[in-house]
N, CA, C, O and CB atoms as a CASP TS submission, in Angstrom:
PFRMAT TS
TARGET T0000
AUTHOR 0000-0000-0000
METHOD Language model
MODEL 1
PARENT N/A
ATOM      1  N   UNK     1      -0.776  29.629 -15.886  1.00  0.00           N
ATOM      2  CA  UNK     1      -0.355  30.845 -16.546  1.00  0.00           C
ATOM      3  C   UNK     1      -1.407  31.362 -17.510  1.00  0.00           C
ATOM      4  O   UNK     1      -1.386  32.536 -17.878  1.00  0.00           O
ATOM      5  CB  UNK     1       0.936  30.615 -17.271  1.00  0.00           C
ATOM      6  N   UNK     2      -2.291  30.534 -17.906  1.00  0.00           N
ATOM      7  CA  UNK     2      -3.281  30.967 -18.871  1.00  0.00           C
ATOM      8  C   UNK     2      -4.401  31.776 -18.243  1.00  0.00           C
ATOM      9  O   UNK     2      -5.279  32.259 -18.958  1.00  0.00           O
ATOM     10  CB  UNK     2      -3.852  29.785 -19.574  1.00  0.00           C
ATOM     11  N   UNK     3      -4.395  31.939 -16.922  1.00  0.00           N
ATOM     12  CA  UNK     3      -5.491  32.634 -16.259  1.00  0.00           C
ATOM     13  C   UNK     3      -5.187  34.087 -15.944  1.00  0.00           C
ATOM     14  O   UNK     3      -6.039  34.766 -15.371  1.00  0.00           O
ATOM     15  CB  UNK     3      -5.844  31.926 -15.002  1.00  0.00           C
ATOM     16  N   UNK     4      -4.015  34.593 -16.292  1.00  0.00           N
ATOM     17  CA  UNK     4      -3.676  35.980 -16.023  1.00  0.00           C
ATOM     18  C   UNK     4      -3.124  36.213 -14.636  1.00  0.00           C
ATOM     19  O   UNK     4      -3.108  37.351 -14.169  1.00  0.00           O
ATOM     20  CB  UNK     4      -4.866  36.830 -16.219  1.00  0.00           C
ATOM     21  N   UNK     5      -2.667  35.162 -13.957  1.00  0.00           N
ATOM     22  CA  UNK     5      -2.103  35.320 -12.617  1.00  0.00           C
ATOM     23  C   UNK     5      -0.848  36.176 -12.650  1.00  0.00           C
ATOM     24  O   UNK     5      -0.090  36.144 -13.620  1.00  0.00           O
ATOM     25  CB  UNK     5      -1.789  33.956 -12.004  1.00  0.00           C
ATOM     26  N   UNK     6      -0.639  36.920 -11.617  1.00  0.00           N
ATOM     27  CA  UNK     6       0.554  37.749 -11.470  1.00  0.00           C
ATOM     28  C   UNK     6       1.780  36.863 -11.294  1.00  0.00           C
ATOM     29  O   UNK     6       1.687  35.823 -10.641  1.00  0.00           O
ATOM     30  CB  UNK     6       0.408  38.717 -10.274  1.00  0.00           C
ATOM     31  N   UNK     7       2.944  37.248 -11.864  1.00  0.00           N
ATOM     32  CA  UNK     7       4.148  36.411 -11.738  1.00  0.00           C
ATOM     33  C   UNK     7       4.536  36.066 -10.304  1.00  0.00           C
ATOM     34  O   UNK     7       5.025  34.964 -10.056  1.00  0.00           O
ATOM     35  CB  UNK     7       5.296  37.100 -12.388  1.00  0.00           C
ATOM     36  N   UNK     8       4.331  36.975  -9.356  1.00  0.00           N
ATOM     37  CA  UNK     8       4.667  36.661  -7.958  1.00  0.00           C
ATOM     38  C   UNK     8       3.794  35.519  -7.446  1.00  0.00           C
ATOM     39  O   UNK     8       4.267  34.657  -6.705  1.00  0.00           O
ATOM     40  CB  UNK     8       4.493  37.911  -7.058  1.00  0.00           C
ATOM     41  N   UNK     9       2.527  35.512  -7.838  1.00  0.00           N
ATOM     42  CA  UNK     9       1.624  34.422  -7.450  1.00  0.00           C
ATOM     43  C   UNK     9       2.090  33.114  -8.073  1.00  0.00           C
ATOM     44  O   UNK     9       2.081  32.072  -7.417  1.00  0.00           O
ATOM     45  CB  UNK     9       0.168  34.732  -7.876  1.00  0.00           C
ATOM     46  N   UNK    10       2.493  33.165  -9.322  1.00  0.00           N
ATOM     47  CA  UNK    10       2.980  31.960  -9.988  1.00  0.00           C
ATOM     48  C   UNK    10       4.231  31.417  -9.314  1.00  0.00           C
ATOM     49  O   UNK    10       4.365  30.205  -9.146  1.00  0.00           O
ATOM     50  CB  UNK    10       3.264  32.246 -11.454  1.00  0.00           C
ATOM     51  N   UNK    11       5.138  32.289  -8.931  1.00  0.00           N
ATOM     52  CA  UNK    11       6.365  31.859  -8.263  1.00  0.00           C
ATOM     53  C   UNK    11       6.047  31.175  -6.945  1.00  0.00           C
ATOM     54  O   UNK    11       6.665  30.166  -6.605  1.00  0.00           O
ATOM     55  CB  UNK    11       7.297  33.051  -8.027  1.00  0.00           C
ATOM     56  N   UNK    12       5.090  31.712  -6.199  1.00  0.00           N
ATOM     57  CA  UNK    12       4.678  31.103  -4.935  1.00  0.00           C
ATOM     58  C   UNK    12       4.069  29.729  -5.174  1.00  0.00           C
ATOM     59  O   UNK    12       4.356  28.782  -4.441  1.00  0.00           O
ATOM     60  CB  UNK    12       3.675  32.006  -4.201  1.00  0.00           C
ATOM     61  N   UNK    13       3.231  29.618  -6.196  1.00  0.00           N
ATOM     62  CA  UNK    13       2.595  28.336  -6.492  1.00  0.00           C
ATOM     63  C   UNK    13       3.604  27.299  -6.961  1.00  0.00           C
ATOM     64  O   UNK    13       3.427  26.109  -6.702  1.00  0.00           O
ATOM     65  CB  UNK    13       1.517  28.517  -7.545  1.00  0.00           C
ATOM     66  N   UNK    14       4.663  27.729  -7.650  1.00  0.00           N
ATOM     67  CA  UNK    14       5.690  26.792  -8.086  1.00  0.00           C
ATOM     68  C   UNK    14       6.359  26.104  -6.911  1.00  0.00           C
ATOM     69  O   UNK    14       6.747  24.941  -7.012  1.00  0.00           O
ATOM     70  CB  UNK    14       6.727  27.506  -8.923  1.00  0.00           C
ATOM     71  N   UNK    15       6.497  26.806  -5.807  1.00  0.00           N
ATOM     72  CA  UNK    15       7.106  26.204  -4.620  1.00  0.00           C
ATOM     73  C   UNK    15       6.273  25.040  -4.097  1.00  0.00           C
ATOM     74  O   UNK    15       6.793  24.148  -3.426  1.00  0.00           O
ATOM     75  CB  UNK    15       7.280  27.254  -3.525  1.00  0.00           C
ATOM     76  N   UNK    16       4.974  25.053  -4.406  1.00  0.00           N
ATOM     77  CA  UNK    16       4.067  24.008  -3.942  1.00  0.00           C
ATOM     78  C   UNK    16       3.829  22.920  -4.989  1.00  0.00           C
ATOM     79  O   UNK    16       3.118  21.952  -4.721  1.00  0.00           O
ATOM     80  CB  UNK    16       2.749  24.620  -3.542  1.00  0.00           C
ATOM     81  N   UNK    17       4.416  23.069  -6.180  1.00  0.00           N
ATOM     82  CA  UNK    17       4.218  22.095  -7.258  1.00  0.00           C
ATOM     83  C   UNK    17       4.881  20.771  -6.887  1.00  0.00           C
ATOM     84  O   UNK    17       6.091  20.740  -6.660  1.00  0.00           O
ATOM     85  CB  UNK    17       4.790  22.632  -8.600  1.00  0.00           C
ATOM     86  N   UNK    18       4.135  19.696  -6.820  1.00  0.00           N
ATOM     87  CA  UNK    18       4.691  18.433  -6.333  1.00  0.00           C
ATOM     88  C   UNK    18       5.753  17.821  -7.242  1.00  0.00           C
ATOM     89  O   UNK    18       6.620  17.093  -6.758  1.00  0.00           O
ATOM     90  CB  UNK    18       3.589  17.451  -6.149  1.00  0.00           C
ATOM     91  N   UNK    19       5.710  18.092  -8.536  1.00  0.00           N
ATOM     92  CA  UNK    19       6.642  17.459  -9.467  1.00  0.00           C
ATOM     93  C   UNK    19       7.547  18.474 -10.160  1.00  0.00           C
ATOM     94  O   UNK    19       8.080  18.195 -11.234  1.00  0.00           O
ATOM     95  CB  UNK    19       5.875  16.665 -10.507  1.00  0.00           C
ATOM     96  N   UNK    20       7.724  19.643  -9.559  1.00  0.00           N
ATOM     97  CA  UNK    20       8.531  20.688 -10.179  1.00  0.00           C
ATOM     98  C   UNK    20       9.950  20.216 -10.459  1.00  0.00           C
ATOM     99  O   UNK    20      10.449  20.398 -11.570  1.00  0.00           O
ATOM    100  CB  UNK    20       8.563  21.916  -9.293  1.00  0.00           C
ATOM    101  N   UNK    21      10.603  19.619  -9.484  1.00  0.00           N
ATOM    102  CA  UNK    21      12.001  19.227  -9.679  1.00  0.00           C
ATOM    103  C   UNK    21      12.138  18.034 -10.630  1.00  0.00           C
ATOM    104  O   UNK    21      13.194  17.846 -11.234  1.00  0.00           O
ATOM    105  CB  UNK    21      12.639  18.890  -8.336  1.00  0.00           C
ATOM    106  N   UNK    22      11.097  17.243 -10.763  1.00  0.00           N
ATOM    107  CA  UNK    22      11.143  16.160 -11.751  1.00  0.00           C
ATOM    108  C   UNK    22      11.025  16.707 -13.163  1.00  0.00           C
ATOM    109  O   UNK    22      11.725  16.261 -14.072  1.00  0.00           O
ATOM    110  CB  UNK    22      10.026  15.143 -11.489  1.00  0.00           C
ATOM    111  N   UNK    23      10.135  17.678 -13.341  1.00  0.00           N
ATOM    112  CA  UNK    23       9.922  18.261 -14.667  1.00  0.00           C
ATOM    113  C   UNK    23      11.014  19.263 -15.037  1.00  0.00           C
ATOM    114  O   UNK    23      11.353  19.408 -16.211  1.00  0.00           O
ATOM    115  CB  UNK    23       8.561  18.940 -14.725  1.00  0.00           C
ATOM    116  N   UNK    24      11.561  19.949 -14.041  1.00  0.00           N
ATOM    117  CA  UNK    24      12.584  20.980 -14.262  1.00  0.00           C
ATOM    118  C   UNK    24      13.688  20.820 -13.233  1.00  0.00           C
ATOM    119  O   UNK    24      13.718  21.555 -12.246  1.00  0.00           O
ATOM    120  CB  UNK    24      11.971  22.408 -14.186  1.00  0.00           C
ATOM    121  N   UNK    25      14.606  19.865 -13.442  1.00  0.00           N
ATOM    122  CA  UNK    25      15.668  19.635 -12.457  1.00  0.00           C
ATOM    123  C   UNK    25      16.504  20.885 -12.189  1.00  0.00           C
ATOM    124  O   UNK    25      16.978  21.084 -11.070  1.00  0.00           O
ATOM    125  CB  UNK    25      16.572  18.514 -12.928  1.00  0.00           C
ATOM    126  N   UNK    26      16.685  21.710 -13.188  1.00  0.00           N
ATOM    127  CA  UNK    26      17.343  23.012 -13.017  1.00  0.00           C
ATOM    128  C   UNK    26      16.423  24.071 -13.610  1.00  0.00           C
ATOM    129  O   UNK    26      15.705  23.811 -14.575  1.00  0.00           O
ATOM    130  CB  UNK    26      18.769  23.043 -13.702  1.00  0.00           C
ATOM    131  N   UNK    27      16.450  25.250 -13.034  1.00  0.00           N
ATOM    132  CA  UNK    27      15.459  26.259 -13.401  1.00  0.00           C
ATOM    133  C   UNK    27      15.763  27.045 -14.672  1.00  0.00           C
ATOM    134  O   UNK    27      14.931  27.845 -15.100  1.00  0.00           O
ATOM    135  CB  UNK    27      15.311  27.207 -12.290  1.00  0.00           C
ATOM    136  N   UNK    28      16.935  26.843 -15.293  1.00  0.00           N
ATOM    137  CA  UNK    28      17.211  27.631 -16.497  1.00  0.00           C
ATOM    138  C   UNK    28      16.282  27.276 -17.661  1.00  0.00           C
ATOM    139  O   UNK    28      16.209  28.027 -18.634  1.00  0.00           O
ATOM    140  CB  UNK    28      18.653  27.431 -16.921  1.00  0.00           C
ATOM    141  N   UNK    29      15.579  26.155 -17.582  1.00  0.00           N
ATOM    142  CA  UNK    29      14.614  25.818 -18.622  1.00  0.00           C
ATOM    143  C   UNK    29      13.222  26.375 -18.321  1.00  0.00           C
ATOM    144  O   UNK    29      12.381  26.472 -19.215  1.00  0.00           O
ATOM    145  CB  UNK    29      14.541  24.311 -18.788  1.00  0.00           C
ATOM    146  N   UNK    30      12.987  26.734 -17.084  1.00  0.00           N
ATOM    147  CA  UNK    30      11.679  27.250 -16.679  1.00  0.00           C
ATOM    148  C   UNK    30      11.655  28.782 -16.608  1.00  0.00           C
ATOM    149  O   UNK    30      10.653  29.394 -16.978  1.00  0.00           O
ATOM    150  CB  UNK    30      11.289  26.666 -15.327  1.00  0.00           C
ATOM    151  N   UNK    31      12.719  29.397 -16.149  1.00  0.00           N
ATOM    152  CA  UNK    31      12.744  30.837 -15.934  1.00  0.00           C
ATOM    153  C   UNK    31      12.517  31.675 -17.197  1.00  0.00           C
ATOM    154  O   UNK    31      11.956  32.765 -17.083  1.00  0.00           O
ATOM    155  CB  UNK    31      14.045  31.212 -15.332  1.00  0.00           C
ATOM    156  N   UNK    32      12.920  31.229 -18.394  1.00  0.00           N
ATOM    157  CA  UNK    32      12.607  32.039 -19.582  1.00  0.00           C
ATOM    158  C   UNK    32      11.113  32.295 -19.778  1.00  0.00           C
ATOM    159  O   UNK    32      10.728  33.297 -20.380  1.00  0.00           O
ATOM    160  CB  UNK    32      13.154  31.362 -20.809  1.00  0.00           C
ATOM    161  N   UNK    33      10.271  31.390 -19.271  1.00  0.00           N
ATOM    162  CA  UNK    33       8.828  31.641 -19.349  1.00  0.00           C
ATOM    163  C   UNK    33       8.441  32.879 -18.547  1.00  0.00           C
ATOM    164  O   UNK    33       7.586  33.654 -18.974  1.00  0.00           O
ATOM    165  CB  UNK    33       8.045  30.422 -18.843  1.00  0.00           C
ATOM    166  N   UNK    34       9.067  33.064 -17.390  1.00  0.00           N
ATOM    167  CA  UNK    34       8.771  34.239 -16.573  1.00  0.00           C
ATOM    168  C   UNK    34       9.328  35.505 -17.208  1.00  0.00           C
ATOM    169  O   UNK    34       8.724  36.572 -17.094  1.00  0.00           O
ATOM    170  CB  UNK    34       9.340  34.066 -15.166  1.00  0.00           C
ATOM    171  N   UNK    35      10.474  35.399 -17.874  1.00  0.00           N
ATOM    172  CA  UNK    35      11.030  36.557 -18.587  1.00  0.00           C
ATOM    173  C   UNK    35      10.085  36.974 -19.713  1.00  0.00           C
ATOM    174  O   UNK    35       9.789  38.159 -19.869  1.00  0.00           O
ATOM    175  CB  UNK    35      12.443  36.232 -19.157  1.00  0.00           C
ATOM    176  N   UNK    36       9.614  36.009 -20.492  1.00  0.00           N
ATOM    177  CA  UNK    36       8.679  36.308 -21.582  1.00  0.00           C
ATOM    178  C   UNK    36       7.373  36.875 -21.039  1.00  0.00           C
ATOM    179  O   UNK    36       6.809  37.801 -21.621  1.00  0.00           O
ATOM    180  CB  UNK    36       8.399  35.048 -22.413  1.00  0.00           C
ATOM    181  N   UNK    37       6.899  36.333 -19.946  1.00  0.00           N
ATOM    182  CA  UNK    37       5.672  36.825 -19.323  1.00  0.00           C
ATOM    183  C   UNK    37       5.843  38.267 -18.869  1.00  0.00           C
ATOM    184  O   UNK    37       4.958  39.092 -19.099  1.00  0.00           O
ATOM    185  CB  UNK    37       5.276  35.938 -18.132  1.00  0.00           C
ATOM    186  N   UNK    38       6.953  38.583 -18.236  1.00  0.00           N
ATOM    187  CA  UNK    38       7.204  39.945 -17.789  1.00  0.00           C
ATOM    188  C   UNK    38       7.389  40.911 -18.944  1.00  0.00           C
ATOM    189  O   UNK    38       6.978  42.068 -18.851  1.00  0.00           O
ATOM    190  CB  UNK    38       8.415  39.979 -16.904  1.00  0.00           C
ATOM    191  N   UNK    39       7.999  40.461 -20.027  1.00  0.00           N
ATOM    192  CA  UNK    39       8.226  41.325 -21.189  1.00  0.00           C
ATOM    193  C   UNK    39       6.933  41.678 -21.899  1.00  0.00           C
ATOM    194  O   UNK    39       6.890  42.647 -22.657  1.00  0.00           O
ATOM    195  CB  UNK    39       9.172  40.655 -22.163  1.00  0.00           C
ATOM    196  N   UNK    40       5.888  40.917 -21.669  1.00  0.00           N
ATOM    197  CA  UNK    40       4.602  41.174 -22.321  1.00  0.00           C
ATOM    198  C   UNK    40       3.816  42.289 -21.643  1.00  0.00           C
ATOM    199  O   UNK    40       2.734  42.640 -22.115  1.00  0.00           O
ATOM    200  CB  UNK    40       3.772  39.910 -22.342  1.00  0.00           C
ATOM    201  N   UNK    41       4.322  42.855 -20.555  1.00  0.00           N
ATOM    202  CA  UNK    41       3.659  43.985 -19.905  1.00  0.00           C
ATOM    203  C   UNK    41       2.863  43.590 -18.683  1.00  0.00           C
ATOM    204  O   UNK    41       2.918  42.452 -18.216  1.00  0.00           O
ATOM    205  CB  UNK    41       2.758  44.670 -20.874  1.00  0.00           C
ATOM    206  N   UNK    42       2.119  44.562 -18.174  1.00  0.00           N
ATOM    207  CA  UNK    42       1.416  44.361 -16.904  1.00  0.00           C
ATOM    208  C   UNK    42       0.155  43.505 -17.028  1.00  0.00           C
ATOM    209  O   UNK    42      -0.277  42.918 -16.036  1.00  0.00           O
ATOM    210  CB  UNK    42       1.050  45.693 -16.320  1.00  0.00           C
ATOM    211  N   UNK    43      -0.430  43.421 -18.186  1.00  0.00           N
ATOM    212  CA  UNK    43      -1.633  42.599 -18.402  1.00  0.00           C
ATOM    213  C   UNK    43      -1.411  41.696 -19.610  1.00  0.00           C
ATOM    214  O   UNK    43      -2.073  41.874 -20.633  1.00  0.00           O
ATOM    215  CB  UNK    43      -2.902  43.495 -18.610  1.00  0.00           C
ATOM    216  N   UNK    44      -0.507  40.744 -19.518  1.00  0.00           N
ATOM    217  CA  UNK    44      -0.166  39.949 -20.699  1.00  0.00           C
ATOM    218  C   UNK    44      -1.269  38.974 -21.097  1.00  0.00           C
ATOM    219  O   UNK    44      -2.074  38.538 -20.275  1.00  0.00           O
ATOM    220  CB  UNK    44       1.109  39.188 -20.450  1.00  0.00           C
ATOM    221  N   UNK    45      -1.276  38.655 -22.360  1.00  0.00           N
ATOM    222  CA  UNK    45      -2.130  37.609 -22.896  1.00  0.00           C
ATOM    223  C   UNK    45      -1.223  36.414 -23.162  1.00  0.00           C
ATOM    224  O   UNK    45      -0.198  36.538 -23.831  1.00  0.00           O
ATOM    225  CB  UNK    45      -2.894  38.076 -24.206  1.00  0.00           C
ATOM    226  N   UNK    46      -1.606  35.263 -22.634  1.00  0.00           N
ATOM    227  CA  UNK    46      -0.828  34.042 -22.829  1.00  0.00           C
ATOM    228  C   UNK    46      -1.650  33.111 -23.700  1.00  0.00           C
ATOM    229  O   UNK    46      -2.810  32.826 -23.403  1.00  0.00           O
ATOM    230  CB  UNK    46      -0.455  33.363 -21.462  1.00  0.00           C
ATOM    231  N   UNK    47      -1.045  32.647 -24.766  1.00  0.00           N
ATOM    232  CA  UNK    47      -1.748  31.813 -25.732  1.00  0.00           C
ATOM    233  C   UNK    47      -0.912  30.565 -26.024  1.00  0.00           C
ATOM    234  O   UNK    47       0.262  30.672 -26.378  1.00  0.00           O
ATOM    235  CB  UNK    47      -2.039  32.604 -27.039  1.00  0.00           C
ATOM    236  N   UNK    48      -1.510  29.397 -25.877  1.00  0.00           N
ATOM    237  CA  UNK    48      -0.800  28.175 -26.251  1.00  0.00           C
ATOM    238  C   UNK    48      -0.919  28.029 -27.761  1.00  0.00           C
ATOM    239  O   UNK    48      -2.027  28.000 -28.296  1.00  0.00           O
ATOM    240  CB  UNK    48      -1.377  26.907 -25.501  1.00  0.00           C
ATOM    241  N   UNK    49       0.211  27.939 -28.451  1.00  0.00           N
ATOM    242  CA  UNK    49       0.186  27.858 -29.905  1.00  0.00           C
ATOM    243  C   UNK    49       0.553  26.463 -30.424  1.00  0.00           C
ATOM    244  O   UNK    49       0.418  26.183 -31.615  1.00  0.00           O
ATOM    245  CB  UNK    49       1.131  28.885 -30.488  1.00  0.00           C
ATOM    246  N   UNK    50       1.011  25.604 -29.534  1.00  0.00           N
ATOM    247  CA  UNK    50       1.312  24.217 -29.923  1.00  0.00           C
ATOM    248  C   UNK    50       1.242  23.333 -28.687  1.00  0.00           C
ATOM    249  O   UNK    50       1.673  23.724 -27.603  1.00  0.00           O
ATOM    250  CB  UNK    50       2.721  24.108 -30.600  1.00  0.00           C
ATOM    251  N   UNK    51       0.691  22.134 -28.865  1.00  0.00           N
ATOM    252  CA  UNK    51       0.634  21.172 -27.764  1.00  0.00           C
ATOM    253  C   UNK    51       0.796  19.767 -28.334  1.00  0.00           C
ATOM    254  O   UNK    51       0.009  19.328 -29.173  1.00  0.00           O
ATOM    255  CB  UNK    51      -0.707  21.301 -26.970  1.00  0.00           C
ATOM    256  N   UNK    52       1.823  19.072 -27.870  1.00  0.00           N
ATOM    257  CA  UNK    52       2.006  17.674 -28.250  1.00  0.00           C
ATOM    258  C   UNK    52       2.902  16.992 -27.221  1.00  0.00           C
ATOM    259  O   UNK    52       3.505  17.643 -26.368  1.00  0.00           O
ATOM    260  CB  UNK    52       2.616  17.558 -29.678  1.00  0.00           C
ATOM    261  N   UNK    53       2.974  15.685 -27.320  1.00  0.00           N
ATOM    262  CA  UNK    53       3.818  14.872 -26.433  1.00  0.00           C
ATOM    263  C   UNK    53       4.583  13.858 -27.275  1.00  0.00           C
ATOM    264  O   UNK    53       4.082  13.376 -28.291  1.00  0.00           O
ATOM    265  CB  UNK    53       2.960  14.149 -25.339  1.00  0.00           C
ATOM    266  N   UNK    54       5.790  13.543 -26.848  1.00  0.00           N
ATOM    267  CA  UNK    54       6.581  12.474 -27.447  1.00  0.00           C
ATOM    268  C   UNK    54       7.004  11.502 -26.349  1.00  0.00           C
ATOM    269  O   UNK    54       7.148  11.885 -25.188  1.00  0.00           O
ATOM    270  CB  UNK    54       7.826  13.047 -28.198  1.00  0.00           C
ATOM    271  N   UNK    55       7.196  10.276 -26.721  1.00  0.00           N
ATOM    272  CA  UNK    55       7.679   9.247 -25.801  1.00  0.00           C
ATOM    273  C   UNK    55       6.806   9.100 -24.560  1.00  0.00           C
ATOM    274  O   UNK    55       7.277   8.637 -23.521  1.00  0.00           O
ATOM    275  CB  UNK    55       9.091   9.560 -25.384  1.00  0.00           C
ATOM    276  N   UNK    56       5.547   9.487 -24.661  1.00  0.00           N
ATOM    277  CA  UNK    56       4.617   9.302 -23.564  1.00  0.00           C
ATOM    278  C   UNK    56       4.628  10.364 -22.484  1.00  0.00           C
ATOM    279  O   UNK    56       3.627  10.539 -21.790  1.00  0.00           O
ATOM    280  CB  UNK    56       4.878   8.030 -22.950  1.00  0.00           C
ATOM    281  N   UNK    57       5.749  11.089 -22.320  1.00  0.00           N
ATOM    282  CA  UNK    57       5.781  12.068 -21.228  1.00  0.00           C
ATOM    283  C   UNK    57       6.526  13.359 -21.558  1.00  0.00           C
ATOM    284  O   UNK    57       6.533  14.273 -20.734  1.00  0.00           O
ATOM    285  CB  UNK    57       6.407  11.446 -20.028  1.00  0.00           C
ATOM    286  N   UNK    58       7.147  13.470 -22.722  1.00  0.00           N
ATOM    287  CA  UNK    58       7.889  14.670 -23.080  1.00  0.00           C
ATOM    288  C   UNK    58       6.923  15.705 -23.649  1.00  0.00           C
ATOM    289  O   UNK    58       6.410  15.542 -24.756  1.00  0.00           O
ATOM    290  CB  UNK    58       9.016  14.345 -24.098  1.00  0.00           C
ATOM    291  N   UNK    59       6.680  16.759 -22.893  1.00  0.00           N
ATOM    292  CA  UNK    59       5.732  17.803 -23.280  1.00  0.00           C
ATOM    293  C   UNK    59       6.412  18.776 -24.235  1.00  0.00           C
ATOM    294  O   UNK    59       7.478  19.309 -23.926  1.00  0.00           O
ATOM    295  CB  UNK    59       5.187  18.550 -22.033  1.00  0.00           C
ATOM    296  N   UNK    60       5.802  19.009 -25.386  1.00  0.00           N
ATOM    297  CA  UNK    60       6.362  19.894 -26.395  1.00  0.00           C
ATOM    298  C   UNK    60       5.439  21.088 -26.652  1.00  0.00           C
ATOM    299  O   UNK    60       5.229  21.476 -27.801  1.00  0.00           O
ATOM    300  CB  UNK    60       6.608  19.124 -27.696  1.00  0.00           C
ATOM    301  N   UNK    61       4.898  21.661 -25.597  1.00  0.00           N
ATOM    302  CA  UNK    61       4.015  22.814 -25.736  1.00  0.00           C
ATOM    303  C   UNK    61       4.816  24.074 -26.032  1.00  0.00           C
ATOM    304  O   UNK    61       5.966  24.212 -25.612  1.00  0.00           O
ATOM    305  CB  UNK    61       3.176  23.004 -24.467  1.00  0.00           C
ATOM    306  N   UNK    62       4.191  24.987 -26.758  1.00  0.00           N
ATOM    307  CA  UNK    62       4.795  26.291 -27.046  1.00  0.00           C
ATOM    308  C   UNK    62       3.759  27.363 -26.750  1.00  0.00           C
ATOM    309  O   UNK    62       2.573  27.188 -27.028  1.00  0.00           O
ATOM    310  CB  UNK    62       5.294  26.383 -28.534  1.00  0.00           C
ATOM    311  N   UNK    63       4.216  28.472 -26.185  1.00  0.00           N
ATOM    312  CA  UNK    63       3.324  29.553 -25.781  1.00  0.00           C
ATOM    313  C   UNK    63       3.761  30.868 -26.414  1.00  0.00           C
ATOM    314  O   UNK    63       4.937  31.067 -26.718  1.00  0.00           O
ATOM    315  CB  UNK    63       3.290  29.682 -24.249  1.00  0.00           C
ATOM    316  N   UNK    64       2.787  31.767 -26.609  1.00  0.00           N
ATOM    317  CA  UNK    64       3.071  33.116 -27.075  1.00  0.00           C
ATOM    318  C   UNK    64       2.572  34.076 -25.994  1.00  0.00           C
ATOM    319  O   UNK    64       1.454  33.939 -25.498  1.00  0.00           O
ATOM    320  CB  UNK    64       2.393  33.407 -28.475  1.00  0.00           C
ATOM    321  N   UNK    65       3.407  35.039 -25.641  1.00  0.00           N
ATOM    322  CA  UNK    65       3.067  36.059 -24.643  1.00  0.00           C
ATOM    323  C   UNK    65       3.035  37.397 -25.369  1.00  0.00           C
ATOM    324  O   UNK    65       3.999  37.752 -26.048  1.00  0.00           O
ATOM    325  CB  UNK    65       4.100  36.077 -23.437  1.00  0.00           C
ATOM    326  N   UNK    66       1.945  38.144 -25.237  1.00  0.00           N
ATOM    327  CA  UNK    66       1.905  39.464 -25.851  1.00  0.00           C
ATOM    328  C   UNK    66       1.072  40.407 -25.006  1.00  0.00           C
ATOM    329  O   UNK    66       0.265  39.983 -24.178  1.00  0.00           O
ATOM    330  CB  UNK    66       1.345  39.385 -27.276  1.00  0.00           C
ATOM    331  N   UNK    67       1.279  41.676 -25.228  1.00  0.00           N
ATOM    332  CA  UNK    67       0.593  42.703 -24.440  1.00  0.00           C
ATOM    333  C   UNK    67      -0.842  42.856 -24.912  1.00  0.00           C
ATOM    334  O   UNK    67      -1.156  42.622 -26.079  1.00  0.00           O
ATOM    335  CB  UNK    67       1.332  44.052 -24.535  1.00  0.00           C
ATOM    336  N   UNK    68      -1.701  43.250 -23.994  1.00  0.00           N
ATOM    337  CA  UNK    68      -3.075  43.574 -24.357  1.00  0.00           C
ATOM    338  C   UNK    68      -3.119  44.989 -24.893  1.00  0.00           C
ATOM    339  O   UNK    68      -2.120  45.705 -24.824  1.00  0.00           O
ATOM    340  CB  UNK    68      -4.029  43.413 -23.150  1.00  0.00           C
ATOM    341  N   UNK    69      -4.238  45.400 -25.416  1.00  0.00           N
ATOM    342  CA  UNK    69      -4.387  46.760 -25.948  1.00  0.00           C
ATOM    343  C   UNK    69      -4.910  47.733 -24.901  1.00  0.00           C
ATOM    344  O   UNK    69      -5.491  48.760 -25.250  1.00  0.00           O
ATOM    345  CB  UNK    69      -5.321  46.754 -27.148  1.00  0.00           C
ATOM    346  N   UNK    70      -4.714  47.425 -23.625  1.00  0.00           N
ATOM    347  CA  UNK    70      -5.217  48.309 -22.563  1.00  0.00           C
ATOM    348  C   UNK    70      -4.299  49.466 -22.333  1.00  0.00           C
ATOM    349  O   UNK    70      -4.568  50.308 -21.476  1.00  0.00           O
ATOM    350  CB  UNK    70      -5.401  47.550 -21.271  1.00  0.00           C
TER
END
């Protein structure tokens, strides 16, 4: 998501993610990322604002999505 890929491309790539169902057994925890990405406009900027792990595998990353000045 940090490369500016279009949401449709990301959705297609998610189908090929080998550990998607392990990381996100249900999609209600993943889909808000796509809502935020879409709300940021046609050329969104994605910025990771926090990155950490707990218990060896629990990812606690946080992202900010905002529109560019184009």
